[in-house]
C-alpha positions, 0 to 999 in steps of 0.5 A: 396377503402375507406377501403384501404385508412383507413388501410394505414392511420392507418399503417402510424399513427402507424409508426409515433407513433413507430418513436416517441417512438424510438426518445424518447428512450435515447442513451448511453453515450460513455464509458470514457477513463482512462489515467495515468501519472507516476511522480517521487513519484506519479501516477496520474490517470484521467478518461475522457469522456462526461458529468459526469465522475465517477472514482472508485479505487478498487470499491470505489468512488475516486476523478477524477483525483486521485493521488497514492503514489509510494511505496518501491515496485510495487503494483496493483490498479484497476480503473473503470470509467463511464460517464453520459451525459444529458438524455442518459443512463450511459456508459459501465464501463471502467476498467484499472488494473494498476501496480504502479511502486516502486519509486527508490527515495523512500528510507525511510519507517517504518515497524511495527510488529503486537501485541495485548497489549502494554506490548507485545514484539514488533518491529519497523523497521525504514529503511532509505537507504540514511543513513549508518545504520537504526534503529530497535526499540525493545519494551519489549524484554527479553533475555535468560541469561543461566537459567534466563531471563533479565527484559523487556527492550526497546532498539534501535539498529542502524545497517547496512542494505542491500537490496535484490531487487529481493526478496524485503528483507531488512537485518540488520546485524552486530556485536559490535553494541551499543544499546540504552536504553530508559530512559523516552523520551531519548535514552541513550547508554548502557555502556561497551562492555557487552551491545553490540549487537553482531551477529545481523541478522534481515530480514524484508520482507514488501511484505510478511509482515514478519520479523525474528530477532536474536542477542546476548546481555548482555550475553544472546540470543534473537530470534523471528519471526512474522508478520508485520502490 
């Protein structure tokens, strides 16, 4: 009998130890929730949960809440969040892949061509849909004039812009456009019909990061295509 009592005592004691160990085993903090609000030109993303909540944008830590600017086209961003409360284990990761919708009111942006050296031919496309025309800044361009070439010039051309919203392509087109040459810090109109920009066609695709441009000027022809920054 005494032996049975001793065994029951040991079993009870072990049960108390295991129970105590189980009580010390920390639970897991509940997974946080990621919510978002679409404003006129921004999207605000917030992670809500218990204790310390951490928010990450495309794998990098970001403020909670964080604000993203809406652009001239849709783009995607992936958010993850975790929470930690007291001595509990960190929560499971909550993930939200969010499409940031383009802003219908965002009517102005700049796209730049890639280049290596400052002396390279390069372009800056200033697109403003609130105006009747938009500017193309042309740096160090050289025309073919018959068998000869022109000196390198820096010009600005203000041309009408149309938008193919399905393809997200911005197209400059026009003829008889006055070109401006940069003299110091001032843009001066080039005189006379000889210096008009004619037969201009220019397509800018910010999504694909490409451009192509062709036009006639000063008895010469110019065309080029390339990549955008």
